[in-house]
C-alpha positions in Angstrom: 72.5 -83.0 5.6 71.6 -86.5 4.2 68.0 -87.1 3.2 65.8 -90.0 4.5 66.8 -92.5 1.8 70.5 -92.0 2.3 70.2 -92.5 6.1 68.3 -95.8 5.6 70.9 -97.1 3.2 73.7 -96.2 5.6 72.0 -98.1 8.4 71.6 -101.3 6.4 75.2 -101.2 5.2 76.5 -100.9 8.8 74.4 -103.9 9.9 75.6 -106.0 7.0 79.3 -105.2 7.7 78.9 -105.9 11.4 77.3 -109.3 10.7 80.1 -110.3 8.3 82.7 -109.2 10.8 81.1 -111.2 13.7 80.8 -114.2 11.5 84.4 -114.0 10.4 85.6 -113.7 14.0 83.4 -116.5 15.2 84.7 -118.8 12.5 88.3 -118.1 13.6 87.6 -119.6 17.0 88.3 -123.3 16.9 88.9 -126.0 19.4 92.6 -125.2 19.6 91.9 -121.7 20.8 92.7 -121.2 24.5 90.0 -120.4 26.9 91.6 -117.0 27.5 91.6 -116.1 23.9 88.0 -117.2 23.6 87.0 -114.9 26.4 88.9 -112.0 24.8 87.3 -112.5 21.4 83.8 -112.8 22.9 84.4 -109.5 24.8 85.5 -107.8 21.5 82.4 -109.1 19.8 80.2 -107.7 22.6 81.9 -104.3 22.3 81.4 -104.2 18.5 77.7 -105.1 19.1 77.3 -102.2 21.5 79.0 -99.8 19.1 76.8 -101.0 16.3 73.7 -100.4 18.5 74.9 -96.8 19.4 75.5 -96.0 15.8 72.1 -97.3 14.9 70.5 -95.0 17.6 72.3 -91.9 16.2 71.1 -92.8 12.8 67.5 -93.1 14.1 67.8 -89.7 15.9 69.2 -88.0 12.8 66.4 -89.5 10.8 63.8 -88.1 13.2 65.4 -84.7 13.1 65.5 -84.8 9.3 61.8 -85.7 9.3 61.0 -82.8 11.6 63.0 -80.4 9.4 61.4 -81.7 6.3 58.0 -81.1 7.9 58.9 -77.6 8.8 60.3 -76.9 5.4 57.2 -78.3 3.8 55.0 -76.1 5.9 57.0 -73.0 5.1 57.1 -73.9 1.4 53.4 -74.8 1.1 52.0 -71.8 3.2 54.5 -69.1 2.1 52.7 -65.8 1.2 54.5 -65.7 -2.2 54.4 -68.4 -4.9 57.2 -71.0 -5.2 57.6 -73.4 -8.2 60.3 -75.6 -9.5 60.9 -75.7 -13.2 62.8 -77.9 -15.5 64.8 -76.5 -18.4 61.8 -76.8 -20.7 59.6 -74.9 -18.3 57.8 -77.9 -16.9 56.5 -77.4 -13.4 57.7 -80.2 -11.0 56.6 -78.7 -7.8 54.5 -75.7 -6.6 53.2 -74.4 -3.3 49.7 -73.3 -2.5 50.3 -69.6 -3.2 51.6 -70.4 -6.7 48.6 -72.6 -7.3 46.3 -69.8 -6.3 48.1 -67.3 -8.4 48.0 -69.5 -11.5 44.4 -70.5 -10.9 44.9 -74.3 -10.9 44.8 -77.0 -8.2 48.3 -77.7 -6.7 48.1 -81.5 -7.5 47.4 -80.7 -11.2 50.3 -78.3 -11.6 53.0 -80.9 -11.6 53.9 -81.7 -15.3 52.2 -78.5 -16.6 54.2 -76.0 -18.6 54.4 -72.6 -17.0 54.3 -71.1 -20.5 50.5 -71.8 -20.8 49.8 -69.3 -18.0 51.9 -66.5 -19.5 50.1 -63.7 -21.5 51.0 -63.5 -25.1 52.5 -60.1 -24.7 55.1 -61.5 -22.2 56.1 -64.8 -23.9 59.3 -63.4 -25.4 60.3 -62.0 -22.1 59.5 -65.2 -20.3 61.5 -67.5 -22.7 64.5 -65.2 -22.5 64.3 -65.3 -18.7 64.1 -69.1 -18.6 67.1 -69.5 -20.8 69.2 -67.2 -18.6 68.0 -69.1 -15.5 69.5 -72.4 -16.7 72.6 -70.7 -18.2 74.2 -69.5 -15.0 73.8 -69.8 -11.2 73.2 -66.1 -10.8 69.8 -64.7 -9.7 67.6 -63.6 -12.6 64.5 -61.4 -12.6 61.8 -60.5 -15.0 58.2 -59.2 -15.0 55.6 -61.1 -16.9 51.9 -60.9 -17.2 49.9 -64.1 -16.5 46.3 -65.0 -17.1 44.2 -66.4 -14.3 40.6 -67.0 -15.2 40.7 -64.3 -17.9 42.2 -61.9 -15.3 45.6 -60.5 -16.1 48.1 -60.2 -13.3 51.6 -58.8 -13.3 54.1 -61.1 -11.7 57.7 -60.5 -10.7 59.7 -63.8 -11.2 63.0 -64.5 -9.5 64.9 -67.7 -10.5 67.9 -69.5 -8.9 69.4 -72.6 -10.4 69.5 -75.6 -8.1 72.8 -77.5 -7.4 72.0 -80.4 -9.7 71.6 -78.0 -12.6 68.5 -79.8 -13.8 65.9 -77.6 -12.1 65.6 -74.0 -10.9 63.5 -72.7 -8.1 61.3 -69.7 -9.1 59.7 -67.2 -6.7 56.4 -65.7 -8.0 55.5 -62.3 -6.5 52.2 -60.7 -7.6 53.0 -57.0 -8.0 49.8 -56.0 -9.8 48.4 -53.9 -6.9 51.8 -52.4 -6.1 52.3 -51.4 -9.7 48.9 -49.9 -9.9 49.6 -47.8 -6.7 53.0 -46.7 -8.2 51.3 -45.7 -11.4 48.6 -43.8 -9.6 51.3 -42.1 -7.5 53.3 -41.3 -10.6 50.2 -39.8 -12.3 49.3 -37.9 -9.1 52.8 -36.4 -8.9 52.6 -35.6 -12.6 49.2 -33.8 -12.2 50.5 -32.1 -9.1 53.5 -30.8 -10.9 51.4 -29.6 -13.9 49.0 -27.9 -11.5 51.6 -26.0 -9.3 53.7 -25.1 -12.4 50.7 -23.6 -14.1 49.7 -21.5 -11.1 50.6 -17.8 -11.3 52.3 -17.9 -7.9 55.4 -19.2 -6.2 54.7 -22.6 -4.7 57.0 -24.1 -2.1 57.3 -27.1 0.4 59.5 -27.3 3.5 60.6 -30.1 5.7 60.0 -30.3 9.5 63.0 -28.1 10.1 61.8 -25.3 7.8 64.2 -26.0 5.0 62.7 -25.6 1.5 62.6 -28.9 -0.4 60.4 -28.2 -3.4 59.6 -25.1 -5.6 57.6 -24.8 -8.8 58.9 -23.5 -12.1 57.7 -19.9 -11.5 60.6 -19.2 -9.2 63.5 -19.0 -11.6 61.9 -16.3 -13.9 60.7 -14.4 -11.0 63.9 -14.3 -9.0 66.4 -14.5 -11.9 68.2 -17.4 -10.1 68.5 -21.1 -10.9 66.4 -23.7 -9.0 69.3 -25.2 -7.1 70.3 -21.9 -5.6 66.7 -21.0 -4.6 66.4 -24.4 -2.9 69.6 -23.7 -1.0 68.4 -20.3 0.1 64.8 -21.2 0.7 61.5 -19.3 0.1 62.8 -16.7 2.7 65.2 -15.6 0.0 62.4 -13.3 -1.2 62.4 -11.2 1.9 63.8 -7.7 1.9 66.4 -7.2 4.6 64.3 -4.6 6.3 61.5 -7.2 6.9 63.7 -10.2 7.4 63.6 -10.3 11.2 59.9 -9.8 11.5 59.1 -12.5 9.0 61.7 -14.8 10.6 59.9 -14.5 14.0 56.5 -15.1 12.5 57.7 -18.2 10.6 59.6 -19.5 13.6 56.5 -19.2 15.8 54.4 -21.1 13.2 57.1 -23.8 13.0 57.3 -24.2 16.7 53.5 -24.4 17.2 52.7 -26.2 13.9 50.4 -23.3 12.9 49.3 -21.8 9.6 50.8 -18.3 8.9 50.4 -15.4 6.6 52.8 -12.5 6.2 53.4 -9.6 3.8 56.8 -8.2 3.1 58.8 -6.2 0.5 61.3 -7.6 -1.9 63.8 -6.0 -4.3 63.4 -7.7 -7.7 66.4 -8.8 -9.7 65.8 -5.8 -12.1 66.0 -3.5 -9.0 62.2 -2.9 -8.9 60.5 -3.1 -5.6 57.7 -5.7 -5.1 55.3 -6.6 -2.4 55.0 -10.4 -1.5 52.2 -12.2 0.3 53.4 -15.5 1.7 51.1 -18.1 3.3 51.8 -21.6 4.6 49.9 -24.4 6.2 51.4 -27.4 8.2 51.7 -30.8 6.7 51.1 -34.0 8.7 51.5 -37.7 7.9 48.6 -40.2 8.3 49.7 -41.0 11.9 49.9 -37.3 12.8 53.7 -36.8 12.4 54.6 -33.2 11.5 56.3 -33.1 8.0 56.8 -29.4 7.4 54.9 -26.6 5.6 53.3 -26.2 2.2 52.5 -22.8 0.9 52.8 -20.1 -1.8 54.2 -16.6 -2.2 52.2 -14.2 -4.4 53.4 -10.9 -5.9 50.8 -8.5 -4.7 52.5 -5.3 -6.0 49.7 -4.6 -8.5 47.1 -5.2 -5.8 48.9 -2.8 -3.5 49.0 -0.2 -6.2 45.3 -0.6 -6.9 44.5 -0.4 -3.2 46.6 2.8 -3.0 44.8 4.2 -6.0 41.4 3.4 -4.5 42.5 5.0 -1.3 43.4 8.1 -3.2 40.1 8.0 -5.1 38.2 7.6 -1.8 40.2 10.4 -0.3 39.5 12.7 -3.2 35.8 11.8 -3.0 35.9 12.7 0.7 37.8 15.9 0.0 35.2 16.7 -2.7 32.4 16.2 -0.2 34.3 18.2 2.3 34.9 21.0 -0.1 31.2 21.0 -1.1 30.1 21.2 2.5 32.6 24.0 3.3 31.6 25.9 0.2 27.9 25.6 1.1 28.3 26.7 4.7 30.8 29.4 4.1 28.7 30.8 1.3 25.8 31.2 3.8 28.0 32.8 6.3 29.6 35.2 3.8 26.2 36.1 2.5 25.3 37.4 5.9 28.6 39.2 6.3 28.7 40.7 2.9 25.0 41.6 2.8 25.3 43.3 6.2 28.4 45.2 5.1 26.7 46.3 1.9 23.7 47.6 3.8 26.0 49.6 6.1 27.8 51.0 3.0 24.6 51.9 1.2 25.1 55.5 0.0 21.5 56.3 0.4 21.4 55.3 4.1 22.4 57.8 6.8 25.9 57.2 8.2 24.7 55.8 11.5 25.8 52.8 13.5 23.5 49.8 12.9 24.0 47.5 15.9 21.7 44.8 14.4 23.9 44.5 11.2 27.0 44.5 13.3 25.6 41.6 15.4 24.8 39.7 12.2 28.4 40.2 11.0 29.9 39.1 14.3 27.7 36.1 14.7 28.4 34.9 11.1 32.1 35.4 11.6 32.0 33.5 14.9 30.2 30.6 13.2 32.8 30.7 10.4 35.6 30.6 13.0 33.9 27.6 14.7 33.6 25.8 11.4 37.3 26.4 10.8 38.1 25.1 14.2 36.1 21.9 13.5 37.9 21.4 10.3 41.3 21.7 12.0 40.2 19.2 14.6 39.1 16.8 11.9 42.4 17.2 10.2 44.2 16.7 13.6 46.2 19.9 12.9 44.9 22.2 15.6 47.5 23.2 18.2 46.1 22.4 21.6 47.5 22.1 25.1 47.4 18.7 26.7 47.4 17.8 30.3 46.6 14.9 32.7 42.8 14.6 32.9 40.6 12.3 34.9 37.8 11.3 32.5 35.5 10.6 35.5 36.0 14.0 37.0 35.6 15.6 33.5 32.2 13.9 33.0 31.0 15.0 36.5 31.9 18.6 35.7 30.1 18.7 32.3 27.1 16.5 33.3 24.9 19.6 34.1 25.7 21.0 30.7 24.9 17.7 29.0 21.6 17.5 30.8 20.6 21.0 29.7 21.6 20.1 26.1 19.4 17.0 26.1 16.2 18.4 27.6 13.5 16.8 29.8 12.5 14.0 27.5 15.9 12.3 27.8 17.5 10.4 30.7 21.3 10.6 31.0 22.7 7.8 33.2 26.4 7.7 34.2 28.2 4.6 35.3 31.7 5.6 36.1 34.6 3.3 37.0 35.7 3.2 40.6 39.3 3.3 39.3 40.9 6.6 38.2 40.5 7.0 34.4 43.4 9.3 33.8 44.5 10.2 30.3 46.8 12.8 28.7 44.5 14.9 26.6 42.8 18.3 26.2 39.7 18.5 28.4 37.9 20.9 26.0 38.4 18.5 23.1 37.0 15.5 25.1 34.1 17.6 26.2 33.4 18.5 22.6 33.5 14.8 21.7 31.0 13.9 24.5 28.7 16.7 23.4 28.8 15.6 19.8 27.9 12.0 20.8 25.2 13.0 23.2 23.5 15.3 20.7 23.7 12.5 18.0 22.1 10.2 20.5 19.4 12.7 21.2 18.6 13.2 17.5 18.3 9.4 17.0 15.5 9.4 19.7 13.0 12.1 18.6 10.4 10.8 21.1 12.8 10.7 24.0 14.9 7.9 25.5 17.8 6.8 27.6 21.5 7.5 27.1 24.1 5.6 29.1 27.6 7.2 29.7 30.1 4.6 31.0 33.8 4.4 31.8 36.0 1.4 32.4 39.6 0.1 32.1 40.6 -2.4 29.4 43.9 -4.1 28.9 44.8 -5.0 25.4 47.7 -7.2 26.4 45.6 -9.9 27.9 42.4 -9.0 25.9 40.3 -8.5 29.1 38.1 -5.7 30.2 38.0 -5.2 34.0 34.4 -4.1 33.8 32.7 -5.6 30.8 35.1 -8.1 29.3 35.1 -6.5 25.8 37.7 -5.1 23.5 37.3 -3.6 20.0 38.8 -5.4 17.0 40.5 -2.2 15.8 42.8 -2.3 18.9 44.4 -5.6 17.8 47.6 -3.6 16.8 47.6 -1.6 20.1 48.7 -2.8 23.5 48.6 -1.6 27.1 45.9 -0.2 29.3 43.1 2.0 28.0 40.3 4.0 29.3 37.1 2.9 27.6 34.4 5.6 27.3 31.1 4.2 26.1 28.1 6.2 25.0 25.0 4.1 24.3 21.5 5.1 23.3 18.1 3.3 22.7 17.5 5.1 19.4 16.9 4.1 15.8 20.3 2.6 15.2 22.0 2.4 11.8 22.8 0.0 9.0 26.2 -1.4 8.2 26.4 0.9 5.2 25.9 4.0 7.3 28.4 2.8 9.9 31.1 2.5 7.2 30.7 6.3 6.4 29.7 7.6 9.8 33.1 9.3 10.5 33.5 10.9 7.0 33.2 14.7 6.9 29.9 16.2 5.8 28.3 12.7 5.8 25.0 13.0 7.6 21.7 11.2 7.8 19.9 14.1 9.5 17.3 16.2 7.8 18.4 19.5 6.3 19.2 22.1 8.8 19.8 19.6 11.7 23.5 19.1 11.1 26.3 19.5 8.5 28.1 16.2 9.1 31.2 17.4 10.9 30.4 16.3 14.5 31.5 12.7 14.3 34.3 13.5 11.8 35.6 16.1 14.3 35.3 13.6 17.1 37.2 11.1 15.1 40.0 13.6 14.4 40.2 14.5 18.1 40.5 10.8 19.2 43.1 10.1 16.6 45.1 13.1 17.8 44.9 11.7 21.2 46.4 8.4 20.0 43.2 6.5 20.7 40.5 4.8 18.8 36.7 5.3 18.2 34.2 2.7 16.9 30.5 2.2 16.6 28.3 -0.9 17.1 24.7 -0.6 15.9 21.8 -2.4 14.3 18.6 -0.8 12.8 16.1 -0.4 15.6 18.5 -1.5 18.4 20.2 1.8 19.2 23.9 2.6 18.9 27.0 2.2 21.1 30.1 4.4 20.5 33.3 3.2 22.1 36.3 5.5 22.7 39.7 4.1 23.7 42.2 6.5 25.2 45.7 5.5 26.5 45.7 5.5 30.3 48.3 7.5 32.3 49.6 6.0 35.5 50.6 8.1 38.5 49.2 11.2 40.2 47.5 13.9 38.2 49.8 16.7 36.8 48.2 20.1 36.7 48.2 21.8 33.2 51.2 24.0 32.5 50.7 27.8 32.9 52.3 30.0 30.3 53.8 33.0 32.1 52.4 36.2 30.7 54.3 39.4 30.8 52.4 42.7 30.6 53.7 45.1 28.0 53.4 48.7 29.2 50.6 50.1 27.1 51.1 53.3 25.1 54.9 53.0 25.9 55.8 50.2 23.5 56.6 50.3 19.8 55.5 47.4 17.7 56.6 46.5 14.2 54.0 44.4 12.5 54.7 42.6 9.2 52.1 40.6 7.1 51.8 40.1 3.4 48.0 40.0 3.7 47.1 43.7 3.6 43.6 43.4 5.1 44.9 41.4 8.1 47.7 44.0 8.4 45.3 46.8 8.4 43.0 45.3 11.0 46.0 44.4 13.3 47.4 48.0 13.0 44.0 49.5 13.9 43.5 47.1 16.9 47.0 47.9 18.3 46.6 51.6 17.7 43.3 51.5 19.5 45.1 49.9 22.4 47.5 52.9 22.5 50.6 51.2 21.0 53.0 53.0 18.6 52.8 50.9 15.5 55.1 50.5 12.5 54.0 48.4 9.6 55.3 46.6 6.5 53.8 44.2 4.0 57.0 42.2 3.2 60.3 41.2 4.8 62.3 43.6 2.7 60.0 46.5 3.5 60.3 45.6 7.2 64.1 45.8 7.0 63.9 49.3 5.5 61.4 50.4 8.2 63.6 49.0 11.0 66.7 50.5 9.5 65.2 53.9 9.3 63.7 53.9 12.8 66.1 55.4 15.2 64.2 54.7 18.4 63.7 51.4 20.2 61.4 48.8 18.7 60.1 46.7 21.5 58.3 43.9 19.6 58.4 42.4 16.1 55.0 40.8 15.3 55.5 39.0 12.0 53.8 36.4 9.8 55.8 33.2 9.5 55.2 32.3 5.9 55.7 35.2 3.4 57.1 35.4 -0.1 60.9 35.8 -0.6 61.7 36.2 3.1 60.0 34.3 5.9 59.3 35.6 9.4 62.2 33.6 11.0 64.8 35.0 8.6 63.4 38.5 9.0 63.6 38.2 12.8 67.3 37.2 12.7 68.2 40.1 10.5 66.2 42.7 12.5 67.7 41.4 15.8 71.1 42.5 14.4 69.8 46.1 14.1 67.8 46.0 17.4 69.4 43.4 19.7 66.8 43.9 22.5 63.7 43.4 20.3 61.2 40.7 21.2 59.7 38.5 18.5 56.1 37.1 18.3 55.2 34.9 15.4 51.7 34.6 13.9 50.4 32.4 11.1 47.2 31.3 9.4 48.9 27.9 9.0 48.6 25.2 11.7 51.2 24.4 14.2 52.3 21.2 12.4 53.0 23.3 9.3 55.4 25.7 10.9 56.8 23.8 13.9 60.2 23.4 12.2 
């Protein structure tokens, strides 16, 4: 496109040529020219005149368009957000826009004729001069970064030069990148510090994208896993998971990924040296400034040592509990044995007449009964007592034993029952639940020496939806349990207990009662019973605000089933022969005397081998083998199989001092 000067020159030239042509044609018309020719020539002159005027209008229109374009260009040039300057080969500024003037710190009108070099920092002069030479050496684009000084303030400028078509000047774009470079440096330093931090941590750090794919790991992974970084990134942090835990962890992570939630999971892993480790992995979601989900950031920590310490502490606590248990048992059994042995020695005193002393016998029997009760409590605490279970309505059970509970409390205490209108049916042993209730009621009584009120309440709770149909409450220990439960609550208005006491309340032989009021097995026994019933028991209390015990038992749906009845077959007395086998001679002697007193014919043996000899030599019928289960060399089951070959019709009855769980197989 022609500039304004060129268009003006073209217009003047056209006019000059048109005038010469018209003058020439007018001169050629003389008196001898015919009228017709004169008319033709005049017409041609008029046509040329019109063409000249049209060309002149086009030129004027083009000039106007050029002026408009120049104005727009000037506006864009002057008000552009980046600096524009035009340089001559010696670096003299011939033109600059407002942004360049502001960047260089000089008025625009004064910039023309100044050398750009005077604005360049001394540290960038060599770079600038090399850049200027390259800009005039070729028509390619050239770039460089130089520091300039503006009112003693140093700025970093990115320069881009393009040689103009005349080759005498180049246009240079000045872009102030000081702030951008500062941000880049800060980001680079932040990334450096971040890397130093995560690589110095004694844990496995990782980052994932929004699809859950691992995109970053720290340097701890390679030595821990024994695999290179590229392979670990390909497999992801889930590579750590042992195959037995893989599905569980995958579900937890997928749930966190879907809902953008933090997660924590523990799992096992087989180390590259074949050792087994425990890993604790935790992750939190990452979001952009505008709230876009970016993925997860988290760590995986080897907690094998922690698990080992926890197991050791558990064993220590268990041994401490066992030590307290053994001490309590030794104390109580020592008292009982003192009564039994003392009474027996008095009855054996050679100086006393050989007469029956009923008082001493009563002492021996009472002490032995108490010892048996203590043994039963220990078995309940250990959850190893063989009991018969059946469907029991807790509401009906409470109504049945309420009179007994009232008598145990006395007149100073008020027992209030609030029973659910819905059936509270559980599969349990009614005697055990009755014992639990009695223990809790008596504990409540002892916490209110001046009298008080005890509330006994039943309700139905549902762990699946975490709602209680009667009181909207659920115990935190049931977080891992699901389904419907019968909630049995025993509350009192007594002295309450501290947090420290609550932590030990279910331990055996732990008691806050004065000496002689309790041995510390009541709550421990209750705990064992509830655990045996696949339930849970907890306590809520504060000093001076009473205590509330909560018992959760799995509910049973459907009609009540009556307890099973074991068919008992009467053995004809004085007509049956019994072979009794036990390696404990005192028990064997007592059993023989009891059976003989009942009129049975009794054969006895203290070992399996002796029993085979006795059975082999006995030519008559042996109706029953009564044998201990656990004996040296030959157990009761093996003995029974061998004797049945000799006496095919013999019946077998096993007996044992061990619990059912020990001999069930």
